[in-house]
N, C-alpha and C positions, 0 to 999 in steps of 0.2 A: 513201313514208316508210320509212326503214330499220326493222329489227325492233326495236332498242332504243327508238327514238323512238316506235314504235307502242305498245310495252308501257308505256312511261312515260306516254304520253298517255292510255292507257286507265286506268291507275292513278290519274292525276290527275283524270280525269273521274269515275270511280267514287267517289273519296273527296272530291270537291268541293274540290280543293286550291286552285285559282286562280280567284278572281272575275275576270270579264272586265275588262280594262283596269286592273287594280290594280297599284300599285307592287310590285316584287319585288326583293329583295336576294339574289343568288346567291353562295353561299360557294364560292370556287374556290381550292384550294391549289396547283394545277398537276399533281396526280396524275391518273391515268387516269380515275378515277370522276368527279371534279369537272370535268375537261375534257369528258367525255362529256355531263354535265349541261348545261354551258354551250353545247356545240354543239347539243344538243336544244332548249334555250331559244331560241337564236339562229335556229334553223330554223323557229320558229313552231309547234313541236309542241304547245305548251300554249296556243295561241291568242294573242290580243292582250294582251301584258303590257307593263309599263313597267319593264324589267329594268335593273339595274346590278350590277356585280361588286364584291365586297369580298374582298380578300386580306389576311390577317393574317400579318406576318412576326414570328415569335416570338423572333427574335434568338438562336436556339439552335444553328444550324448554319452560322453565319458565311457564307462565300462561297456555299455551296450554297443557303442561304435567300435570299440576294440574287439568285441565279440563278433560283430559283422565281418571285420577284416580277417580275423582268424578263420571264420567259417569259409570265406571266399578262398583264402589261401589253401585250406585243406581240400576243398572241392576241386580246385584247379590241379592240385597235386594228384588226386585220384584220377582225374580225367587226362592227365598228361599235357595240360595247357599251361604255358608260361604265364606268370602273374606278377604284377607290380602293384604295390600299395603306396599311395602318396598321402601323407598326413599334412593337412593345411588348415590354418585357423581361419575359417570362413567368416566367423563372427567379427573378427578384427578387420578383415577386408571389407565386410559390409559397412562397418562404421566409417572407415576411411573413405569409401567410395559413395557413401550416402545411399546405399541400396538396402532393400529388404533381404532377409536371409535366403529366401527361395531364389531370387534373381542372382544374388552373389554366388550361391552354390552352383547354379547353372553355368555362370560365366567361368568359374574356377574349373569345373569338370570339363567343359569343352576346350578350354585353353590347354589344359594338361593333355587331353586326348589328342588334340591337333598336333602338339609338339611331339608326343610319343609316336604318333603315326609318321611324322616326318623322319624321325630317327629310324624307325623300322623300314621305311621305304629306302632310305639312304643305305642302310646295311644290306638290304636285299637287292640293291641296284634296280629298284622298281620306279616307274614313273609315279611321283607323288600324287598326281591326279587320279591314279587308279586305286590308291589306298582308300580304306573305308573305316569309319567309326560306326559301330553298330550299337544302337540303344534299344531298350525293350518296351517302348511305348506300345500300348494295346488299343483296340477299338474302344474300350471303356475309357481310357485316358482321353482319347480324342473327343468322345461325347461329353465328358466332364468339362474339358477345356472349352468346347463350344458353348455350353450352358453358362460357364463363368463369363465368357466374353460377351455373350448376349446380354447378361445382366449389367456388364460394365460399359458396353458399347464398343463396337469395333467394325472394321471393314471386312471384305471377303477373305483377305489373307489371314486375319485373326481367327475367323470362323473355321477355317480348314487346317489350323495348326494343331499339332505338329504335322508337317507333310511327310509323305513316304520317303522323300529324299531332299536334302538341301546341301548342296556342295558335296562334301565327302561323307556327310552324316546320313545313314540309312536306318530305316525302322521296319524290319521285316515282319514284326508281329502286329502291324496295324490292322490286319484283317482278322486277327484272333481276339476272342473275348477273354475276360478274366476267368470265366468258367472253363474255357479251353485250357488255359494255363494250369489251373488247379487239377483238372482231369489228367493232363499230360504228366505232371509231376507225381500225382498219386499213382498213376500207372507205372511209373518208373521206381516208385518207392523212394522218391527224392524229397528231402525236407528243404526248408528255406527259413529265412529270418523274418520276423515281423517287426516293423517299426511302429512303436506305440504312438508316435506323433501322428500317424495316419488316421487315428481314431479321435483326434482332438478336433471336435466340431467348431471350435473357435476359429479354425483355419477354413478358408473359403472352400477349398477343394474337398476337404473332408466333410463339410456340411452339405455340399452339392451331392456327394456320393451317398451320404447317409440319409438325406431327407428328400432331395429333389428327384434323383434318379428313380427311387422306388415308386414315387407318385406317378411319374411319367410311364413307368412300366405297367402300372395298374391301368392307365388309360390305353396303352398299346403294349401288349406283351412282347412284341417284336420291335420295341423302341430302338434297341441297339442297331439292328439291321437297317431300319428305316433311316436313322441318322447317318449311318455309314454310306448309304446310297446317295443321300443328299450331299454329303461332304465330298464324295467322289466327283459328282457333277460340278460342284462349285470349284473344286480343286483343279479339274481339267480346264475349266473356263478361265480360272485365274492364271494357270500356267501359260495359256495363250496370251493373255494380257501382259504377263511378265516378259515374254519374249519380245513383244512390241515395245515395252518400256525399256528393255535392255538396249534395243537399237536406238531409241530416243536419247538415252544417256550418252551413247557414243557420239551422237549428232549434236546435242545441245549443251552438254556439261563438260567442263574441263577442270583440272586440278592446278592450283598454284601454291606450291608448298603444302601447307596443311589446310588450305582454303578450297572451297568449292565455288565455281563460277558458272552460273546458268545463263546462257545467252537468251535475252528477252525476245529478240527478233526471231531466232530460230524456233523458240517454243510458243510464239504468238499463235493463237487460234487453235491450240491443241484442245481436243475434248477434255473436259475436266477429269473424267476417270483416268485417262492416260497421263495427264499432267500430274495427278496424285501419285500414280505408280512410278513415274519417272523420278519425281523428287524423293519419294520414299526409298527407291532402290539406290539412287545416288548417295543419299545420306547414310544408308546402312553400309554401303561399300566403303565410304570414306571414314565413317565413325561407327564401327561395329557395336560399340557400347550403347548406341542410341536405339537398340532394338525395341525399346518400350515407348518410343515416341508416340504421343497421343494424336488422335484424329484432328483435334482442334489446331494443333501445330501445323500439320500438313495442309489443312484448309487455309490457314493464314499464309503459308508460303505460296500456295497456288494463287491467291489473291495478289500477293506481292510481286508476282511475275509481271503484272501490268500496272503497278503503282509506282510512279517516279520517286515519291518520298517515303517508301516503305522502310520500316525498321521494326524488328521484333527480337526479343530475347527468347532463346530456346533452352531446354534442359541440357545439363552436361557442360555448361560454360560456353555454349555456342550463341552467336548472334547473327541474324540475317538482316541484310540491308540492301537497298537498291543503289546502284552506282553506275551512272551513264549507260542505262539500258541493260545492265547486268544485275542479276540477283546474286549477291555474295553471301556465303555462309562461312563464318570464320570463328575461331576460338576467340573469346574476349580476353581482356587483360586481367581477369580474376585468377583465383587460385586454380592451378592445373590439377586434374584428378590423378589418383595413384596409378602406378604402372600395373598392368594386368599380370598376375602371378605366372611365372614361366619356368619350365625346366631348362637347365643349361647342361648339355652334354659336352664331353671332352673327346675329340674336338667338336665345337659347335658354336652357333651364333643365334642370338635372340634379337629380333628386330622389334623395337618399341615405337615404331612409327615416327611421329614428330619429335619424340624425345631423343632417340638415337639407337645405336646398336651395341650389344655386349658380346664379346667373343672370348672363347676359352680355347687355348692351344696347349698340347703336351710339349714340354720343353725340358732341356737340361737345367740343372740347378744354377748355372752361371748365366742364364739368359735374361737377366733383369733389364727391363726398359725403364729409364729414369723418369719417364713422363708421369705426372701425378694421376693420369688416367689409366695407369697400368699397375698391376700388382703381381708378383711372383709368389705363389703359395706352395707349401709342401703337399704334394699329391697324396702321400701316405696318411696325412692327417684327416682326409675326407672320409667320413663314416657313412653317410646316408645319401650322397649325391647332392648336386648343387641345384638350388632353387633361387630365383630372382624375383623380387617385388620391391615395394616402397617401404619406408620406415613405418613401423607400427607403434601404437602407444605403449610406452614402457620399455621399448627396445634399449638394451645396454650391450656393450662389448668392452673387451680389454684391448685398447689400442696398442699397436706395435710400439715396444719400448717402454710401456708403462706397467706398473704393478697392479693397480686397481682398475675397476671398470668405470665407464662413463656412459651417460645417456646419449643416444644418437642425436636427439634434438639439440643438445648442447654442442655436440661436435659440429653439426651443420651450421649452428649459429656462429661458432668460432671460425668456421671456414668461409663465413660471409656469403652463404647460399641464401638468396632471397626467399622469404617465407613462402611466397606463392609458387616457387619452383621446387620446393623440397621434396614433393611427391614424385618429381621426375628423376631424382637421384636413385640409381639402382642400389639395392641392398642384396648382396649375395649371401645366401644362407646354406648351411649344411645341417639339415634337420632344424633343430631349435637353436643352433649356434650360428653366430654371425661371422662370416669370413672376411668380408670387405664392404666398405661403404665407398662406392665408386667415386674416384676423384678426391676423396677425403682421407681415409685411413683404412689399413687392413688390420686384422686381428693378430695379437701376439701369439695366439694358439697355432697359427698357420705359418709362422716364421720358418724360413729355410735355415736349417742347422747343419752342423758337421756330419750328422748321420743321414741327412736327406739325400736320396738317390734319384728321386723323380719330382718334377715340378709341373705346375699348371700356370700358364701366363694368362691373366685376365686383362682384357683391354676394353675400355669404354670409349665410344666415339659419339659424343652428343651431336645432334643436328646443328647446323650453322645458326638457325634462328634462336635455338636455346642458348648457344654460346654467346651470341650477341646480346641477348636479353639479360643474361646473368652477369655480364661484366660491368 
Protein backbone atom coordinates (compact mmCIF):
# COMPACT_ATOMS: atom_id res chain seq x y z
CA UNK A 1 0.00 0.00 0.00
CA UNK A 2 1.40 3.46 -0.92
CA UNK A 3 2.50 5.87 1.81
CA UNK A 4 -0.52 8.19 1.55
CA UNK A 5 -2.95 5.27 1.58
CA UNK A 6 -1.16 3.82 4.63
CA UNK A 7 -1.32 7.13 6.50
CA UNK A 8 -4.96 7.66 5.64
CA UNK A 9 -5.87 4.10 6.60
CA UNK A 10 -4.11 4.50 9.96
CA UNK A 11 -5.92 7.79 10.61
CA UNK A 12 -9.28 6.25 9.73
CA UNK A 13 -8.64 3.23 11.97
CA UNK A 14 -7.42 5.30 14.94
CA UNK A 15 -10.38 7.70 14.68
CA UNK A 16 -12.95 4.92 13.98
CA UNK A 17 -14.08 6.71 10.83
CA UNK A 18 -15.59 3.95 8.70
CA UNK A 19 -17.87 1.23 10.14
CA UNK A 20 -17.36 -1.95 8.10
CA UNK A 21 -19.64 -2.20 5.09
CA UNK A 22 -21.29 1.17 5.72
CA UNK A 23 -22.47 3.38 2.82
CA UNK A 24 -20.04 6.23 2.12
CA UNK A 25 -20.45 9.35 -0.02
CA UNK A 26 -17.06 10.58 -1.24
CA UNK A 27 -16.94 14.27 -2.17
CA UNK A 28 -14.78 14.66 -5.28
CA UNK A 29 -14.16 18.02 -6.95
CA UNK A 30 -11.52 16.76 -9.39
CA UNK A 31 -8.65 18.50 -7.58
CA UNK A 32 -5.57 16.60 -6.44
CA UNK A 33 -6.69 16.09 -2.83
CA UNK A 34 -10.12 14.66 -3.65
CA UNK A 35 -8.74 12.51 -6.49
CA UNK A 36 -6.20 11.04 -4.05
CA UNK A 37 -9.00 10.28 -1.59
CA UNK A 38 -11.04 8.58 -4.30
CA UNK A 39 -8.08 6.46 -5.40
CA UNK A 40 -7.42 5.43 -1.79
CA UNK A 41 -11.08 4.49 -1.28
CA UNK A 42 -11.18 2.53 -4.54
CA UNK A 43 -7.98 0.67 -3.58
CA UNK A 44 -9.68 -0.71 -0.46
CA UNK A 45 -7.46 1.25 1.95
CA UNK A 46 -10.42 1.81 4.29
CA UNK A 47 -11.77 -1.73 4.18
CA UNK A 48 -15.11 -2.91 2.78
CA UNK A 49 -17.18 0.20 2.10
CA UNK A 50 -20.19 0.88 -0.10
CA UNK A 51 -18.84 4.06 -1.75
CA UNK A 52 -20.34 6.42 -4.28
CA UNK A 53 -18.99 9.75 -5.50
CA UNK A 54 -20.85 13.05 -5.36
CA UNK A 55 -19.62 15.97 -7.47
CA UNK A 56 -21.24 19.40 -7.13
CA UNK A 57 -21.01 21.74 -10.13
CA UNK A 58 -21.43 25.22 -8.60
CA UNK A 59 -22.03 26.77 -12.05
CA UNK A 60 -19.36 29.38 -11.25
CA UNK A 61 -16.58 28.65 -13.77
CA UNK A 62 -18.57 27.76 -16.93
CA UNK A 63 -16.56 25.46 -19.23
CA UNK A 64 -13.91 24.77 -16.59
CA UNK A 65 -16.59 23.53 -14.17
CA UNK A 66 -18.12 21.31 -16.85
CA UNK A 67 -14.64 19.94 -17.53
CA UNK A 68 -14.22 19.12 -13.83
CA UNK A 69 -17.51 17.21 -13.83
CA UNK A 70 -16.61 15.27 -16.98
CA UNK A 71 -13.19 14.38 -15.50
CA UNK A 72 -14.76 13.03 -12.30
CA UNK A 73 -17.38 11.00 -14.19
CA UNK A 74 -14.72 9.45 -16.46
CA UNK A 75 -12.43 8.61 -13.51
CA UNK A 76 -15.27 6.99 -11.57
CA UNK A 77 -16.16 4.95 -14.63
CA UNK A 78 -12.60 3.63 -14.85
CA UNK A 79 -12.53 2.80 -11.15
CA UNK A 80 -15.98 1.19 -11.14
CA UNK A 81 -17.36 3.65 -8.57
CA UNK A 82 -20.87 5.04 -8.92
CA UNK A 83 -20.96 8.79 -9.49
CA UNK A 84 -23.62 11.47 -9.30
CA UNK A 85 -23.19 15.04 -10.55
CA UNK A 86 -25.45 17.80 -9.18
CA UNK A 87 -25.58 21.18 -10.90
CA UNK A 88 -26.61 24.02 -8.60
CA UNK A 89 -26.45 27.81 -8.93
CA UNK A 90 -24.43 28.64 -5.82
CA UNK A 91 -24.09 32.33 -6.73
CA UNK A 92 -27.88 32.78 -6.75
CA UNK A 93 -28.19 30.96 -3.43
CA UNK A 94 -25.43 33.14 -1.93
CA UNK A 95 -27.24 36.32 -2.98
CA UNK A 96 -30.57 35.16 -1.56
CA UNK A 97 -29.06 33.95 1.73
CA UNK A 98 -26.69 36.91 2.15
CA UNK A 99 -23.61 34.65 2.19
CA UNK A 100 -20.20 34.79 0.58
CA UNK A 101 -19.58 32.27 -2.20
CA UNK A 102 -17.31 30.04 -0.10
CA UNK A 103 -19.84 29.67 2.71
CA UNK A 104 -22.75 29.18 0.30
CA UNK A 105 -20.85 26.50 -1.61
CA UNK A 106 -19.95 24.68 1.61
CA UNK A 107 -23.58 24.63 2.76
CA UNK A 108 -24.81 23.40 -0.62
CA UNK A 109 -22.21 20.62 -0.79
CA UNK A 110 -22.89 19.28 2.68
CA UNK A 111 -26.68 19.52 2.35
CA UNK A 112 -26.68 17.46 -0.85
CA UNK A 113 -24.15 15.02 0.61
CA UNK A 114 -26.22 14.44 3.76
CA UNK A 115 -29.35 13.76 1.76
CA UNK A 116 -27.58 11.53 -0.75
CA UNK A 117 -26.19 9.53 2.18
CA UNK A 118 -29.66 9.18 3.71
CA UNK A 119 -30.90 7.72 0.42
CA UNK A 120 -27.97 5.29 0.25
CA UNK A 121 -28.46 4.12 3.83
CA UNK A 122 -32.18 3.61 3.24
CA UNK A 123 -31.55 1.59 0.08
CA UNK A 124 -28.93 -0.55 1.85
CA UNK A 125 -31.03 -1.05 4.97
CA UNK A 126 -28.18 0.48 6.98
CA UNK A 127 -28.36 2.57 10.13
CA UNK A 128 -28.07 6.19 8.90
CA UNK A 129 -25.77 6.94 11.85
CA UNK A 130 -23.20 4.53 10.36
CA UNK A 131 -23.13 6.25 6.98
CA UNK A 132 -20.16 8.49 6.19
CA UNK A 133 -19.38 11.55 4.08
CA UNK A 134 -15.67 11.56 3.23
CA UNK A 135 -13.94 14.83 2.32
CA UNK A 136 -10.33 15.35 1.25
CA UNK A 137 -9.07 18.04 3.61
CA UNK A 138 -5.33 17.64 4.27
CA UNK A 139 -2.90 18.71 6.97
CA UNK A 140 -2.04 21.75 4.83
CA UNK A 141 -5.70 22.79 4.69
CA UNK A 142 -5.81 22.60 8.46
CA UNK A 143 -2.72 24.74 8.90
CA UNK A 144 -4.04 27.34 6.45
CA UNK A 145 -7.37 27.47 8.27
CA UNK A 146 -5.60 27.93 11.61
CA UNK A 147 -3.61 30.89 10.26
CA UNK A 148 -6.73 32.47 8.76
CA UNK A 149 -8.64 32.08 12.01
CA UNK A 150 -5.74 33.48 14.05
CA UNK A 151 -5.78 36.58 11.87
CA UNK A 152 -9.55 36.95 12.20
CA UNK A 153 -9.87 35.91 15.86
CA UNK A 154 -11.54 32.71 17.05
CA UNK A 155 -11.84 30.21 19.89
CA UNK A 156 -10.26 26.77 20.22
CA UNK A 157 -12.93 25.13 18.06
CA UNK A 158 -12.08 27.48 15.21
CA UNK A 159 -8.36 26.83 15.55
CA UNK A 160 -8.69 23.05 15.18
CA UNK A 161 -11.16 23.16 12.31
CA UNK A 162 -11.77 21.14 10.27
CA UNK A 163 -11.86 18.22 12.76
CA UNK A 164 -11.16 14.59 11.90
CA UNK A 165 -14.82 13.85 12.33
CA UNK A 166 -17.98 15.85 12.88
CA UNK A 167 -21.21 13.89 12.87
CA UNK A 168 -21.16 11.71 9.76
CA UNK A 169 -18.43 13.75 8.03
CA UNK A 170 -14.93 12.25 8.16
CA UNK A 171 -11.58 13.53 6.87
CA UNK A 172 -9.14 10.62 6.54
CA UNK A 173 -6.39 12.71 4.83
CA UNK A 174 -5.90 15.15 7.73
CA UNK A 175 -2.57 13.54 8.65
CA UNK A 176 -1.36 13.71 5.04
CA UNK A 177 0.41 16.71 3.51
CA UNK A 178 -0.18 18.18 0.06
CA UNK A 179 3.23 16.81 -0.96
CA UNK A 180 2.03 13.34 0.10
CA UNK A 181 -0.95 13.78 -2.21
CA UNK A 182 1.16 14.80 -5.20
CA UNK A 183 3.65 11.97 -4.64
CA UNK A 184 0.82 9.43 -4.39
CA UNK A 185 -0.89 10.55 -7.58
CA UNK A 186 2.40 10.82 -9.46
CA UNK A 187 3.27 7.28 -8.45
CA UNK A 188 -0.07 6.10 -9.80
CA UNK A 189 0.28 8.09 -13.00
CA UNK A 190 -3.00 9.74 -12.05
CA UNK A 191 -3.80 13.27 -13.24
CA UNK A 192 -6.12 15.80 -11.63
CA UNK A 193 -7.82 19.12 -12.36
CA UNK A 194 -6.42 22.49 -11.30
CA UNK A 195 -8.81 25.24 -10.18
CA UNK A 196 -7.37 28.57 -11.34
CA UNK A 197 -9.17 30.42 -8.53
CA UNK A 198 -6.84 28.72 -6.03
CA UNK A 199 -4.06 30.97 -7.38
CA UNK A 200 -6.05 34.18 -6.91
CA UNK A 201 -4.24 35.88 -4.00
CA UNK A 202 -7.10 38.34 -3.57
CA UNK A 203 -8.72 35.41 -1.76
CA UNK A 204 -7.58 35.03 1.84
CA UNK A 205 -6.78 31.32 1.72
CA UNK A 206 -4.79 31.63 -1.51
CA UNK A 207 -2.80 34.52 -0.05
CA UNK A 208 -2.06 32.59 3.16
CA UNK A 209 -0.91 29.61 1.07
CA UNK A 210 1.24 31.68 -1.30
CA UNK A 211 2.78 34.20 1.11
CA UNK A 212 2.44 33.31 4.80
CA UNK A 213 3.03 29.54 4.81
CA UNK A 214 6.37 29.77 2.90
CA UNK A 215 7.58 32.39 5.40
CA UNK A 216 6.75 30.15 8.36
CA UNK A 217 8.44 27.19 6.69
CA UNK A 218 11.56 29.31 6.36
CA UNK A 219 11.44 29.84 10.13
CA UNK A 220 10.72 26.15 10.79
CA UNK A 221 11.11 23.64 7.94
CA UNK A 222 8.88 21.24 9.92
CA UNK A 223 6.16 23.84 10.38
CA UNK A 224 3.42 21.54 9.08
CA UNK A 225 4.23 18.76 11.53
CA UNK A 226 4.54 21.20 14.45
CA UNK A 227 1.13 22.75 13.72
CA UNK A 228 -0.44 19.30 13.36
CA UNK A 229 0.81 18.27 16.83
CA UNK A 230 -0.51 21.48 18.39
CA UNK A 231 -3.90 21.06 16.72
CA UNK A 232 -4.15 17.46 17.87
CA UNK A 233 -3.62 18.50 21.50
CA UNK A 234 -6.10 21.38 21.21
CA UNK A 235 -8.58 19.13 19.45
CA UNK A 236 -8.44 16.40 22.09
CA UNK A 237 -8.93 18.93 24.88
CA UNK A 238 -11.72 20.62 22.95
CA UNK A 239 -13.46 17.26 22.47
CA UNK A 240 -13.54 16.77 26.24
CA UNK A 241 -15.09 20.21 26.73
CA UNK A 242 -17.62 19.40 23.99
CA UNK A 243 -18.74 16.29 25.85
CA UNK A 244 -19.27 18.36 28.99
CA UNK A 245 -21.13 21.03 26.98
CA UNK A 246 -23.42 18.40 25.43
CA UNK A 247 -24.47 17.25 28.90
CA UNK A 248 -25.15 20.86 29.89
CA UNK A 249 -27.34 21.41 26.82
CA UNK A 250 -29.48 18.46 27.91
CA UNK A 251 -29.72 19.88 31.42
CA UNK A 252 -30.16 23.61 30.77
CA UNK A 253 -31.62 24.10 27.27
CA UNK A 254 -35.06 23.27 25.88
CA UNK A 255 -36.82 23.78 22.54
CA UNK A 256 -40.17 25.53 22.14
CA UNK A 257 -41.15 25.33 18.51
CA UNK A 258 -38.33 27.09 16.70
CA UNK A 259 -37.12 28.88 19.83
CA UNK A 260 -34.36 28.01 22.29
CA UNK A 261 -34.89 28.55 26.03
CA UNK A 262 -31.89 28.51 28.38
CA UNK A 263 -32.73 28.08 32.06
CA UNK A 264 -30.97 30.88 33.94
CA UNK A 265 -31.09 29.11 37.31
CA UNK A 266 -29.72 25.83 35.92
CA UNK A 267 -26.86 27.60 34.13
CA UNK A 268 -26.03 30.03 36.97
CA UNK A 269 -22.47 29.75 38.19
CA UNK A 270 -21.16 27.84 35.15
CA UNK A 271 -17.51 28.58 34.38
CA UNK A 272 -17.44 30.96 31.43
CA UNK A 273 -15.66 28.50 29.06
CA UNK A 274 -18.39 25.90 29.62
CA UNK A 275 -21.17 28.47 29.27
CA UNK A 276 -19.70 29.52 25.92
CA UNK A 277 -19.50 25.92 24.71
CA UNK A 278 -23.02 25.13 25.89
CA UNK A 279 -24.57 28.12 24.12
CA UNK A 280 -22.58 27.60 20.93
CA UNK A 281 -23.52 23.93 20.76
CA UNK A 282 -27.21 24.62 21.44
CA UNK A 283 -27.31 27.34 18.79
CA UNK A 284 -25.64 25.22 16.12
CA UNK A 285 -27.91 22.25 16.81
CA UNK A 286 -31.02 24.43 16.56
CA UNK A 287 -29.83 26.68 13.73
CA UNK A 288 -27.16 24.91 11.61
CA UNK A 289 -26.88 27.95 9.37
CA UNK A 290 -25.32 29.86 12.30
CA UNK A 291 -21.97 28.05 11.98
CA UNK A 292 -20.19 31.38 11.44
CA UNK A 293 -21.52 33.08 14.57
CA UNK A 294 -18.90 35.49 15.89
CA UNK A 295 -17.14 35.37 19.24
CA UNK A 296 -18.67 38.70 20.34
CA UNK A 297 -22.19 37.28 19.91
CA UNK A 298 -21.45 34.30 22.16
CA UNK A 299 -19.84 36.57 24.76
CA UNK A 300 -22.95 38.75 24.81
CA UNK A 301 -25.19 35.70 25.27
CA UNK A 302 -23.08 34.47 28.20
CA UNK A 303 -23.51 37.89 29.83
CA UNK A 304 -27.23 37.75 29.03
CA UNK A 305 -27.69 34.61 31.14
CA UNK A 306 -27.49 36.81 34.25
CA UNK A 307 -28.97 40.11 32.99
CA UNK A 308 -32.75 40.50 33.64
CA UNK A 309 -33.22 43.15 30.94
CA UNK A 310 -30.96 41.59 28.31
CA UNK A 311 -31.86 41.90 24.61
CA UNK A 312 -29.60 41.46 21.56
CA UNK A 313 -30.06 40.99 17.81
CA UNK A 314 -28.07 38.12 16.29
CA UNK A 315 -27.20 37.27 12.66
CA UNK A 316 -29.63 35.24 10.58
CA UNK A 317 -32.78 36.98 11.87
CA UNK A 318 -32.37 35.74 15.45
CA UNK A 319 -33.04 37.77 18.59
CA UNK A 320 -32.03 36.89 22.15
CA UNK A 321 -33.81 38.32 25.18
CA UNK A 322 -34.32 37.65 28.89
CA UNK A 323 -37.76 36.52 30.00
CA UNK A 324 -38.51 35.67 33.64
CA UNK A 325 -35.19 34.02 34.40
CA UNK A 326 -34.87 32.40 30.97
CA UNK A 327 -32.68 33.41 28.02
CA UNK A 328 -34.84 33.04 24.89
CA UNK A 329 -33.32 32.87 21.40
CA UNK A 330 -35.95 33.25 18.71
CA UNK A 331 -36.49 34.14 15.09
CA UNK A 332 -37.54 37.77 14.81
CA UNK A 333 -40.45 39.05 12.76
CA UNK A 334 -38.27 40.03 9.82
CA UNK A 335 -37.83 38.30 6.48
CA UNK A 336 -37.16 34.56 6.82
CA UNK A 337 -34.08 33.22 5.02
CA UNK A 338 -34.26 30.90 2.01
CA UNK A 339 -34.72 27.16 2.28
CA UNK A 340 -31.54 25.12 2.14
CA UNK A 341 -31.30 23.41 -1.28
CA UNK A 342 -32.28 19.75 -1.02
CA UNK A 343 -32.58 16.68 -3.19
CA UNK A 344 -36.03 15.07 -3.23
CA UNK A 345 -36.07 11.34 -3.94
CA UNK A 346 -39.18 9.38 -4.93
CA UNK A 347 -40.35 8.19 -2.51
CA UNK A 348 -38.82 10.61 -0.06
CA UNK A 349 -39.29 13.49 2.35
CA UNK A 350 -37.35 16.71 2.92
CA UNK A 351 -37.68 18.38 6.32
CA UNK A 352 -37.18 22.15 6.24
CA UNK A 353 -37.35 22.59 10.01
CA UNK A 354 -39.62 25.44 11.07
CA UNK A 355 -40.92 25.92 7.51
CA UNK A 356 -42.43 22.44 6.98
CA UNK A 357 -41.92 19.13 5.16
CA UNK A 358 -42.17 18.17 1.48
CA UNK A 359 -42.96 14.60 0.47
CA UNK A 360 -42.86 12.79 -2.88
CA UNK A 361 -44.78 9.54 -3.46
CA UNK A 362 -45.08 7.28 -6.50
CA UNK A 363 -48.78 7.13 -7.47
CA UNK A 364 -51.19 6.11 -10.14
CA UNK A 365 -52.29 8.87 -12.50
CA UNK A 366 -55.73 9.07 -10.86
CA UNK A 367 -54.44 9.75 -7.34
CA UNK A 368 -54.80 13.54 -7.30
CA UNK A 369 -55.34 15.20 -3.93
CA UNK A 370 -57.49 18.34 -4.27
CA UNK A 371 -55.52 20.21 -1.58
CA UNK A 372 -53.66 23.33 -2.82
CA UNK A 373 -50.62 21.93 -1.02
CA UNK A 374 -50.55 18.87 -3.29
CA UNK A 375 -49.67 18.37 -6.95
CA UNK A 376 -49.75 15.27 -9.14
CA UNK A 377 -47.09 15.39 -11.84
CA UNK A 378 -46.20 13.17 -14.79
CA UNK A 379 -43.27 11.01 -13.65
CA UNK A 380 -42.05 10.48 -17.22
CA UNK A 381 -41.53 14.24 -17.64
CA UNK A 382 -38.80 14.28 -14.97
CA UNK A 383 -35.39 14.44 -16.68
CA UNK A 384 -32.70 15.22 -14.11
CA UNK A 385 -34.19 14.42 -10.70
CA UNK A 386 -35.99 16.71 -8.28
CA UNK A 387 -34.36 19.48 -6.26
CA UNK A 388 -36.12 21.81 -3.82
CA UNK A 389 -35.15 25.32 -2.75
CA UNK A 390 -36.64 28.85 -2.65
CA UNK A 391 -37.53 31.27 -5.43
CA UNK A 392 -34.49 32.74 -7.19
CA UNK A 393 -34.17 36.10 -8.95
CA UNK A 394 -35.58 35.90 -12.48
CA UNK A 395 -37.42 32.57 -11.93
CA UNK A 396 -40.21 31.99 -14.45
CA UNK A 397 -42.51 29.08 -15.24
CA UNK A 398 -45.49 28.23 -17.41
CA UNK A 399 -48.36 27.76 -14.93
CA UNK A 400 -50.81 24.92 -15.45
CA UNK A 401 -53.49 25.88 -17.99
CA UNK A 402 -51.61 28.89 -19.39
CA UNK A 403 -49.85 29.43 -22.71
CA UNK A 404 -47.13 31.87 -21.61
CA UNK A 405 -44.70 32.00 -18.71
CA UNK A 406 -44.92 34.15 -15.58
CA UNK A 407 -42.47 35.40 -12.96
CA UNK A 408 -42.62 33.41 -9.74
CA UNK A 409 -42.50 36.61 -7.70
CA UNK A 410 -45.68 37.81 -9.43
CA UNK A 411 -47.38 34.48 -8.80
CA UNK A 412 -46.51 34.64 -5.09
CA UNK A 413 -47.87 38.19 -4.95
CA UNK A 414 -51.13 37.08 -6.59
CA UNK A 415 -51.37 34.19 -4.11
CA UNK A 416 -51.10 36.77 -1.28
CA UNK A 417 -48.00 35.15 0.21
CA UNK A 418 -46.50 37.76 2.59
CA UNK A 419 -43.19 39.12 1.28
CA UNK A 420 -41.27 38.09 4.42
CA UNK A 421 -42.44 34.47 4.05
CA UNK A 422 -41.85 33.99 0.31
CA UNK A 423 -38.47 32.36 0.89
CA UNK A 424 -40.24 29.63 2.90
CA UNK A 425 -42.33 28.53 -0.12
CA UNK A 426 -40.64 25.46 -1.68
CA UNK A 427 -39.86 25.55 -5.38
CA UNK A 428 -39.52 22.05 -6.84
CA UNK A 429 -37.09 21.95 -9.78
CA UNK A 430 -36.09 19.41 -12.41
CA UNK A 431 -32.66 20.68 -13.40
CA UNK A 432 -33.29 24.22 -14.66
CA UNK A 433 -37.05 23.67 -15.13
CA UNK A 434 -39.57 24.52 -12.42
CA UNK A 435 -42.05 21.76 -11.60
CA UNK A 436 -44.17 23.21 -8.81
CA UNK A 437 -44.39 26.22 -6.53
CA UNK A 438 -45.78 24.54 -3.41
CA UNK A 439 -49.25 25.71 -2.49
CA UNK A 440 -49.36 28.07 -5.49
CA UNK A 441 -49.16 26.45 -8.95
CA UNK A 442 -47.61 23.55 -10.85
CA UNK A 443 -46.09 23.71 -14.33
CA UNK A 444 -48.00 22.94 -17.50
CA UNK A 445 -44.98 20.89 -18.65
CA UNK A 446 -45.69 18.26 -15.97
CA UNK A 447 -49.47 17.94 -16.48
CA UNK A 448 -50.93 14.44 -16.39
CA UNK A 449 -52.11 13.60 -19.90
CA UNK A 450 -53.83 10.69 -21.68
CA UNK A 451 -50.46 9.06 -22.38
CA UNK A 452 -49.24 9.35 -18.79
CA UNK A 453 -48.75 6.00 -17.07
CA UNK A 454 -46.84 6.96 -13.92
CA UNK A 455 -47.21 9.88 -11.56
CA UNK A 456 -45.56 11.48 -8.55
CA UNK A 457 -47.64 13.07 -5.81
CA UNK A 458 -45.96 16.08 -4.21
CA UNK A 459 -47.29 17.16 -0.80
CA UNK A 460 -46.25 20.25 1.18
CA UNK A 461 -47.03 20.38 4.92
CA UNK A 462 -46.14 23.79 6.38
CA UNK A 463 -45.50 24.05 10.09
CA UNK A 464 -48.40 25.33 12.19
CA UNK A 465 -46.58 28.57 13.08
CA UNK A 466 -46.02 29.35 9.40
CA UNK A 467 -49.65 28.59 8.52
CA UNK A 468 -50.90 30.90 11.27
CA UNK A 469 -48.50 33.69 10.33
CA UNK A 470 -49.35 33.63 6.63
CA UNK A 471 -53.15 33.69 7.01
